[in-house]
C-alpha positions in Angstrom: 69.3 7.5 15.8 72.4 9.4 14.7 73.5 12.3 17.0 73.9 15.7 15.5 77.6 16.7 15.1 78.4 18.8 18.2 75.6 17.4 20.4 77.7 14.6 21.8 78.0 14.2 25.6 81.2 15.4 27.3 83.1 13.5 30.1 86.3 14.5 31.9 88.0 12.6 34.7 89.7 15.2 36.8 90.1 15.7 40.6 88.0 14.7 43.6 85.4 17.5 43.1 82.9 16.8 40.3 80.3 18.8 38.5 77.2 17.4 36.7 76.0 19.8 34.0 72.4 19.6 32.7 71.4 21.1 29.3 68.0 22.4 28.6 64.7 21.2 27.0 65.1 20.5 23.2 68.7 21.6 23.5 71.9 19.6 23.6 75.3 19.3 25.4 76.6 21.9 22.8 75.0 24.7 24.8 77.1 23.9 27.8 80.3 22.5 26.2 82.4 25.6 26.7 81.3 25.8 30.3 82.2 22.1 30.8 85.6 22.5 29.2 86.3 25.6 31.4 85.6 23.6 34.6 87.6 20.6 33.4 90.6 22.8 32.7 90.4 23.9 36.3 90.9 20.3 37.4 87.3 19.3 38.1 85.7 16.0 37.0 82.9 16.9 34.7 79.9 15.0 33.3 77.7 16.6 30.6 75.3 13.9 29.4 73.0 14.1 26.4 69.5 13.7 27.6 67.3 11.0 25.9 65.6 12.2 22.8 67.9 15.3 22.5 70.5 16.1 19.9 68.9 13.8 17.3 65.3 14.7 16.1 62.3 16.2 17.7 60.4 13.2 16.5 62.5 10.9 18.6 62.2 13.3 21.6 58.4 13.0 21.4 58.7 9.4 22.7 60.5 10.6 25.9 59.4 12.4 29.1 60.9 14.2 32.0 61.4 11.0 34.0 63.7 9.7 31.2 65.8 12.8 31.2 66.1 12.9 35.0 67.0 9.2 35.1 69.9 9.8 32.7 71.2 12.6 35.0 70.8 10.4 38.0 73.0 7.7 36.3 75.6 10.3 35.5 75.5 11.5 39.1 76.1 8.0 40.4 79.1 7.7 38.1 80.6 11.0 39.4 80.0 10.1 43.0 81.9 6.9 42.4 85.2 8.7 42.0 84.6 12.1 43.5 84.4 13.1 47.2 82.0 16.0 46.5 79.7 16.8 43.6 77.9 19.9 42.5 75.0 20.1 40.0 74.5 22.9 37.5 72.2 23.5 34.6 70.6 25.8 32.0 66.9 26.4 31.8 65.1 23.1 32.4 68.5 21.7 33.2 68.6 24.1 36.1 65.3 22.7 37.3 66.6 19.2 37.2 69.9 20.3 38.9 67.7 21.6 41.8 65.6 18.4 41.7 68.8 16.3 42.2 69.7 18.5 45.2 66.2 17.9 46.7 66.5 14.1 46.2 70.1 13.5 47.2 70.4 16.1 50.0 73.9 16.1 51.4 75.1 14.1 48.4 75.0 17.4 46.5 77.4 20.0 47.7 75.9 23.0 45.8 73.9 24.1 42.8 74.5 26.5 40.0 71.6 27.5 37.7 71.4 29.7 34.6 68.0 31.1 33.8 66.3 28.1 35.5 62.8 27.1 34.3 60.8 25.9 37.3 57.4 27.3 36.5 54.8 27.0 33.7 55.2 30.1 31.6 52.8 28.8 28.9 49.3 28.3 30.3 48.4 26.3 27.1 50.6 23.5 28.4 47.7 22.5 30.5 46.0 21.5 27.3 49.1 19.8 25.8 47.8 16.2 26.4 44.7 17.0 24.4 46.6 19.1 21.9 49.0 16.2 21.3 46.1 14.2 19.8 45.9 16.7 16.9 49.3 18.4 16.7 52.7 16.7 17.1 54.9 19.8 17.4 54.9 23.5 17.8 57.4 26.2 17.2 60.7 25.7 19.0 62.3 27.8 21.7 66.0 27.2 21.0 68.4 29.9 20.0 67.5 32.9 22.2 71.0 34.4 22.1 72.0 38.1 21.9 75.6 37.6 20.8 76.0 38.0 17.1 77.0 34.8 15.3 76.4 32.5 18.3 74.2 29.6 17.7 72.5 27.0 19.9 72.2 23.4 18.6 68.6 22.6 19.4 65.3 21.7 17.8 63.3 24.2 15.6 60.2 22.3 16.7 59.0 21.4 20.2 57.4 17.9 20.5 54.0 18.4 22.2 53.9 15.0 24.0 57.3 15.6 25.6 56.3 19.2 26.6 53.1 17.8 28.2 55.2 16.1 30.9 56.9 19.3 32.1 54.2 20.6 34.5 54.6 17.6 36.7 58.3 18.2 37.0 57.9 21.9 37.7 55.2 21.2 40.4 57.3 18.4 42.0 60.4 20.6 42.1 58.6 23.6 43.5 56.9 21.6 46.2 60.2 20.3 47.6 62.4 23.4 47.2 62.5 23.7 51.0 64.7 20.6 50.9 67.4 22.6 49.1 69.6 23.8 51.9 72.8 23.7 49.9 74.3 26.9 48.6 72.7 28.0 45.3 74.1 30.4 42.7 71.6 31.6 40.2 72.5 33.6 37.0 69.6 35.5 35.6 69.1 37.4 32.3 66.5 40.2 32.6 66.2 40.0 28.8 65.1 36.4 28.6 62.6 35.6 25.9 62.0 32.0 26.9 61.7 31.8 30.7 59.7 34.5 32.5 60.7 36.1 35.9 58.3 33.8 37.7 60.9 31.1 38.1 63.4 33.4 39.8 60.7 34.9 42.0 59.7 31.4 43.2 63.4 30.6 44.0 63.6 33.8 46.1 60.4 32.9 47.9 61.2 29.3 48.6 65.0 29.6 49.4 64.8 31.7 52.5 67.7 30.3 54.4 70.3 32.7 53.1 71.7 30.1 50.7 70.7 31.8 47.4 72.9 34.3 45.5 71.7 35.9 42.3 73.9 37.4 39.6 72.3 39.5 36.9 73.4 39.0 33.3 72.5 42.2 31.5 74.1 41.5 28.2 72.6 38.1 27.4 69.4 36.4 26.6 68.2 33.0 27.6 71.1 30.8 26.4 73.5 32.8 28.4 76.1 30.1 28.4 76.8 30.8 24.7 76.1 34.6 25.0 78.0 37.8 25.9 78.1 37.0 29.6 79.3 33.4 29.3 82.8 34.2 30.8 81.0 35.6 33.9 79.1 32.4 34.3 82.3 30.2 33.8 84.4 32.3 36.2 81.6 32.8 38.7 80.6 29.2 38.9 84.2 28.1 39.4 84.7 30.6 42.2 81.4 29.3 43.8 82.6 25.7 43.6 86.0 26.6 45.0 84.4 28.5 47.9 82.0 25.7 48.8 84.2 22.6 48.2 86.0 21.2 51.3 88.5 19.3 49.2 91.0 20.6 46.6 89.6 20.9 43.1 92.7 19.3 41.6 93.4 15.7 42.4 96.2 15.1 44.8 
């Protein structure tokens, strides 16, 4: 299946510190590309994979589930760890959820986590009926493009595949149940004006991460896709500062 122009994955071989970036549900690497390039310019090794079923058509995505997306991230992580001494994970929306899940699973193998408007809770009660709904309806209205900045555009689907969405509650429940395993430092960027993810996810993070390892930065001039919005530069600079503060080796290769 051809990939949409602009939705291609991004790879950069830099120094001994690596960052795995995870885009969101029905989105594409395009939403994180400027962030990835900013980190790469600072000397980091960067992996920004395209998740299976994303960046092509929503019909193709309907044949994938969260385990497929997570497996792709796990493969990219293994590649980063092959040439980096330390690795951080970062993500937008559902990508933030999977960045946290990687930290839960890999423990000390992940140095720290950066999330932007992470989605770790079911904000749509009707999702509980998605398996049944999928027998009658193949897609519903999409969630891409929640950006305040005039002229900015997210490359994502206008429709959400119901069968793929039906797999999300399991990922959310699994991630929530093991958040106590996240002892690494976590930096969360949060947009109060988010029309996709409700405040429940941030509340859960605050409740579960009680070890003093969570810092929250408010983004008051951005909507959900903040990495392409008015506060994008704050995310880029803040995440780089966070990585530099928590890495024990130089960001640039020696």
